C-alpha positions in Angstrom: 104.9 63.4 -21.4 107.4 60.5 -21.2 106.3 59.5 -17.6 103.0 57.5 -17.6 101.0 56.9 -14.5 99.4 53.5 -14.4 97.6 53.9 -11.1 94.2 53.2 -12.7 95.5 49.9 -14.0 96.8 48.9 -10.5 93.5 49.9 -8.9 91.6 47.7 -11.4 94.0 44.8 -10.8 93.5 45.0 -7.1 89.7 45.6 -7.5 90.0 48.8 -5.4 88.2 52.1 -6.0 89.8 55.5 -5.8 87.8 56.4 -2.7 89.2 53.4 -0.8 92.7 54.1 -1.8 92.3 57.8 -0.8 91.1 56.7 2.6 93.8 54.1 3.1 96.7 56.5 2.2 95.3 59.7 3.7 94.8 61.9 0.7 91.7 63.3 -1.0 89.8 61.5 -3.8 90.6 64.6 -6.0 94.3 64.1 -5.5 94.0 60.4 -6.4 92.1 61.5 -9.5 94.8 63.9 -10.4 97.4 61.2 -9.9 95.5 58.7 -12.1 95.2 61.3 -14.9 98.9 62.2 -14.7 98.1 65.8 -14.2 100.4 66.3 -11.3 103.9 67.8 -11.5 105.3 65.6 -8.8 104.5 63.1 -6.1 106.1 62.8 -2.6 108.0 59.6 -2.0 105.9 59.2 1.2 102.7 59.2 -0.9 104.2 56.8 -3.4 105.2 54.5 -0.5 101.7 54.6 0.9 100.2 53.8 -2.5 102.6 50.9 -3.0 101.8 49.6 0.5 98.0 49.8 -0.1 98.2 48.2 -3.5 100.9 45.7 -2.7 103.0 46.8 -5.6 106.3 48.4 -6.6 106.8 52.0 -7.8 107.5 50.7 -11.3 104.1 49.1 -11.4 102.6 52.6 -11.1 105.1 54.9 -12.9 106.4 54.1 -16.4 108.9 55.9 -18.6 108.1 55.9 -22.4 110.1 57.6 -25.0 108.2 59.7 -27.4 108.5 58.0 -30.8 
């Protein structure tokens, strides 16, 4: 898939656990896990906004487009 989710990288940079992020943004740990693994088909802008706010980052820090070579 050409869209890569770098949520695990941002969590590591901010020294934050998935559980803490889930609590801060109001979603389940399971949903954070699915986001981290890229196994979701979509993400609401509201959720993305909350993630960016909690991690003090930009959407481009979390989502990346890679062409399949």
